C-alpha positions in Angstrom: 0.2 -0.2 -0.2 2.8 2.4 1.0 4.6 1.6 -1.8 1.8 2.2 -4.4 1.5 5.8 -2.9 5.1 6.6 -3.5 4.8 5.0 -7.2 1.5 7.3 -7.8 2.9 10.4 -5.8 6.0 9.8 -8.3 3.8 9.8 -11.2 2.0 13.2 -10.2 5.2 15.0 -9.5 6.3 13.6 -13.5 2.7 14.9 -14.8 3.2 18.3 -13.0 6.4 18.7 -14.5 5.5 17.7 -18.2 2.5 20.3 -18.0 4.7 22.8 -17.0 7.0 21.6 -19.7 4.5 22.1 -21.9 3.4 25.6 -20.8 6.9 27.1 -20.6 7.3 25.6 -24.5 3.7 27.0 -25.3 4.4 30.4 -24.2 7.7 30.5 -25.6 5.7 29.3 -29.2 3.6 32.2 -28.8 6.8 34.9 -28.2 8.2 33.1 -31.2 5.2 34.1 -33.4 4.6 37.5 -32.4 8.2 38.5 -33.0 7.5 37.0 -36.5 3.8 38.0 -37.4 4.0 42.3 -35.6 6.0 42.7 -32.4 3.7 45.3 -31.7 1.1 42.8 -30.9 2.6 42.5 -27.2 0.6 46.5 -26.8 -2.5 44.0 -26.9 -3.8 43.2 -23.4 -3.2 39.9 -22.3 -2.0 38.9 -26.0 -0.2 35.2 -24.2 -3.6 34.3 -22.7 -5.6 35.2 -26.0 -3.2 33.3 -28.5 -2.3 30.3 -26.8 -5.0 28.2 -27.4 -5.0 29.3 -30.9 -1.8 28.2 -30.9 -2.0 24.9 -29.0 -4.3 24.5 -32.0 -1.8 24.8 -34.6 0.9 23.0 -32.7 -1.0 19.7 -33.0 -1.8 20.3 -36.6 2.1 20.8 -37.1 2.9 17.8 -34.9 0.6 15.5 -36.9 1.7 17.2 -40.3 5.2 16.3 -39.4 4.8 12.6 -38.2 3.1 11.9 -41.7 6.4 12.7 -43.4 7.6 9.5 -45.0 11.3 8.1 -43.9 13.7 8.5 -42.7 15.7 6.6 -45.4 20.1 6.6 -46.1 21.7 8.8 -48.0 24.9 7.5 -48.7 27.2 9.0 -50.9 28.6 6.2 -52.5 25.6 3.4 -52.2 22.7 5.8 -52.8 22.4 4.4 -56.2 21.5 1.2 -55.1 18.3 2.5 -53.0 15.2 2.3 -54.7 14.0 4.4 -52.4 17.2 6.9 -52.9 18.1 7.0 -56.1 15.1 8.4 -58.1 15.5 11.7 -56.5 19.1 12.5 -57.8 20.6 13.1 -61.5 24.0 12.5 -60.1 26.3 12.2 -57.4 27.2 15.5 -57.7 23.6 16.6 -56.7 24.0 13.7 -53.7 27.3 15.7 -52.6 25.7 19.4 -52.4 23.0 17.8 -50.0 25.9 16.6 -47.8 28.2 19.9 -48.4 24.7 21.7 -46.9 25.2 19.0 -43.6 28.6 20.2 -43.5 28.0 23.7 -43.2 25.1 23.3 -40.7 28.4 21.6 -38.6 26.1 20.1 -36.2 27.6 19.3 -32.8 27.7 16.1 -31.1 29.0 12.6 -31.3 26.2 10.6 -32.8 26.8 8.3 -35.8 24.1 9.2 -37.2 22.3 12.4 -38.5 18.8 13.1 -39.5 16.9 15.9 -41.7 13.9 16.8 -43.9 14.7 16.7 -47.8 12.6 18.8 -50.0 12.7 18.8 -53.9 10.9 20.5 -56.8 9.0 17.9 -58.3 9.1 18.3 -62.7 7.9 16.1 -65.0 8.5 16.2 -68.9 7.0 14.0 -71.7 9.1 11.4 -73.4 8.6 8.6 -76.2 9.0 5.1 -75.6 8.2 1.6 -75.8 4.9 0.0 -74.0 4.0 -3.9 -73.5 0.6 -4.4 -73.9 -0.1 -8.1 -73.9 2.0 -9.5 -76.8 2.0 -6.2 -78.6 4.8 -3.9 -78.2 3.9 -0.5 -78.7 6.2 2.6 -80.1 6.4 6.1 -79.5 4.3 6.3 -76.6 4.1 9.3 -74.7 5.3 8.8 -71.3 6.0 11.1 -68.2 9.2 11.2 -66.6 9.7 12.8 -62.8 12.9 14.7 -62.0 13.5 16.3 -58.6 15.6 19.7 -58.6 16.6 21.8 -56.5 17.6 19.7 -53.2 17.3 21.7 -49.6 18.2 20.3 -46.3 15.8 21.3 -43.4 16.4 21.2 -40.2 19.1 18.7 -39.8 19.9 17.2 -36.0 21.3 14.9 -34.2 18.5 12.4 -33.6 15.2 11.7 -35.8 13.3 13.1 -32.8 14.9 16.3 -32.5 14.9 16.6 -36.2 11.2 16.4 -36.2 10.7 18.9 -33.0 12.6 21.9 -35.1 10.3 20.9 -38.2 7.2 21.3 -35.7 8.5 24.5 -34.6 9.7 25.2 -38.3 6.0 24.6 -39.7 4.9 27.2 -36.9 7.0 30.1 -38.1 6.0 29.1 -41.3 2.1 30.1 -40.1 3.5 33.0 -38.9 4.9 34.7 -41.8 2.3 33.8 -43.8 0.0 35.7 -41.0 3.3 38.7 -41.3 2.6 39.2 -44.7 -0.7 39.4 -44.5 -0.8 42.5 -41.9 2.4 43.8 -43.9 0.0 44.0 -46.8 -2.8 45.4 -44.9 -0.1 48.2 -43.3 0.9 49.0 -47.2 -2.4 49.2 -48.2 -3.4 51.9 -45.5 0.1 53.6 -45.9 -0.8 54.2 -49.4 -4.6 55.3 -48.8 -3.0 58.0 -46.8 -0.4 59.0 -49.3 -3.2 59.4 -51.8 -5.6 61.5 -49.3 -2.3 63.4 -48.9 -2.0 64.2 -52.8 -5.7 64.7 -53.4 -5.9 67.2 -50.2 -2.9 69.0 -51.7 -4.6 69.4 -55.3 -7.6 70.6 -53.5 -6.0 73.6 -52.1 -4.6 74.1 -54.9 -7.9 74.4 -57.3 -9.5 76.2 -55.0 -6.8 78.9 -54.4 -6.9 78.9 -58.1 -10.5 79.1 -57.8 -10.5 82.2 -55.4 -8.0 84.1 -58.1 -10.3 83.2 -60.8 -13.5 84.8 -58.8 -11.2 87.8 -58.1 -9.8 88.8 -61.6 -12.6 87.4 -64.0 -15.1 84.9 -64.3 -15.3 81.7 -62.5 -14.4 78.9 -64.5 -17.3 76.3 -64.6 -14.7 73.1 -65.6 -12.7 74.2 -62.2 -15.4 74.0 -60.1 -16.2 70.6 -61.8 -12.8 69.2 -60.7 -12.9 70.6 -57.6 -16.2 68.4 -56.9 -14.8 65.7 -58.5 -11.8 66.4 -55.8 -14.3 66.3 -53.0 -16.2 63.0 -53.7 -12.7 61.4 -54.3 -11.6 62.6 -50.5 -14.9 61.4 -49.0 -14.2 57.9 -50.6 -10.7 58.0 -49.7 -11.4 58.7 -46.2 -13.9 55.8 -45.9 -11.6 53.4 -46.9 -8.7 54.7 -44.6 -11.3 54.5 -41.9 -12.1 50.6 -43.0 -8.4 49.9 -43.0 -8.0 51.3 -39.6 -10.6 48.9 -38.1 -8.6 45.7 -39.5 -5.5 47.4 -38.6 -4.9 50.0 -36.2 -5.6 48.8 -32.7 -2.8 45.7 -31.8 -6.1 43.2 -30.9 -7.0 43.5 -34.9 -3.5 42.4 -35.7 -3.6 39.8 -33.0 -6.8 38.6 -34.6 -5.7 38.1 -37.9 -2.7 36.0 -36.2 -5.2 34.3 -34.2 -7.2 33.4 -37.4 -4.2 31.7 -39.2 -3.2 29.9 -36.0 -6.8 28.3 -35.9 -7.3 27.3 -39.6 -3.6 26.1 -40.2 -4.8 23.5 -42.8 -5.6 26.4 -44.9 -2.2 27.4 -45.2 0.3 24.6 -44.9 -1.1 21.2 -46.0 0.4 17.7 -46.8 -0.2 15.0 -49.0 1.2 11.5 -50.4 3.2 11.0 -53.4 3.0 7.7 -54.2 4.9 7.1 -57.5 5.6 3.8 -59.4 8.7 5.0 -61.4 11.1 2.5 -63.9 14.6 2.5 -64.0 14.0 5.5 -66.1 12.3 7.4 -63.7 9.4 7.1 -66.0 5.9 6.8 -64.3 4.1 3.3 -64.9 1.1 1.9 -64.3 1.6 -1.6 -64.6 2.0 -3.4 -61.8 3.5 -6.5 -63.0 6.6 -4.3 -64.1 9.3 -6.3 -62.4 11.8 -3.0 -63.0 9.7 -0.5 -61.4 9.8 0.7 -57.6 7.4 2.5 -55.2 8.6 5.7 -54.5 6.8 7.2 -51.0 7.0 11.0 -50.7 5.2 13.7 -49.0 4.0 16.5 -51.2 4.1 20.2 -48.8 1.9 23.0 -49.9 2.4 26.5 -48.8 -0.2 29.1 -49.1 -1.6 27.3 -51.7 1.4 28.5 -53.7 4.8 26.6 -52.9 4.8 23.1 -53.4 7.6 20.9 -52.5 8.2 17.2 -52.7 9.8 16.1 -49.2 11.0 12.9 -47.3 12.8 12.4 -44.2 16.7 11.4 -44.3 19.5 9.6 -42.2 23.0 10.1 -42.9 26.2 8.8 -41.2 28.4 11.7 -39.6 31.7 9.5 -41.0 30.3 10.3 -44.6 30.5 13.9 -44.4 34.2 13.9 -43.3 
């Protein structure tokens, strides 16, 4: 009974420490995304408390997304061509060496024999013509799609798989914060342009009003001149309305906080992952025939940011000794 009580107490203490660490991590993440999106958000009352539920939603989403990335596959500079999961990703040994160079430049401390990272690439396709077997017939000059991967980038190399995944989760949150920053910056730029337009219209209005007073003193008023003044007054009134609307969306720190919250609460609308399953032959040509003995299945993730940037991705491992 006494032993069970001690075990229960130890478990309670462990759970309490874990909860406190999770809260500290969440608060650090709040500060990180705020610094990226708009540091002026800190002027908003209780911004941390307001952001924490939204950030928790985004964190859960990003953690699940990272866990769905295939791999790791071993990336070896000399034997990569023998691995059907790695060979289709590179056109030459030089491309593999370029990836290794990126790891060397990262200079990851430690003595762990293996390193892990996310490899991202741009997938391109082109039409080629070749032979295709249909039953006993051989078709010639059949259009086929050949796949090539270019612009290889190694992301968040680390000394363990869990450390690499943890860094990728943080990077995902940073990407969401960057999207929020871009939206806030766009709104600020729009408001700035509206204010500049108001200044120009105000100056033009003053000049024309001054000319009208001069005309009234020296000669008959110009009807066309008066019409231009009325047009300027209308444009000024419309611009004032646009400025007021833009200010409501942006100026108080609570409004920029709301923009960041919306991004964090709907991360799936910005950052998505879809599985890519490709069956390729030795020429990196997509084949449909599941019976073809020389074809291999390649499993990748397709990451999309803000419905714009798309990258194929897979987790890789590298032996530290191969970097020497």
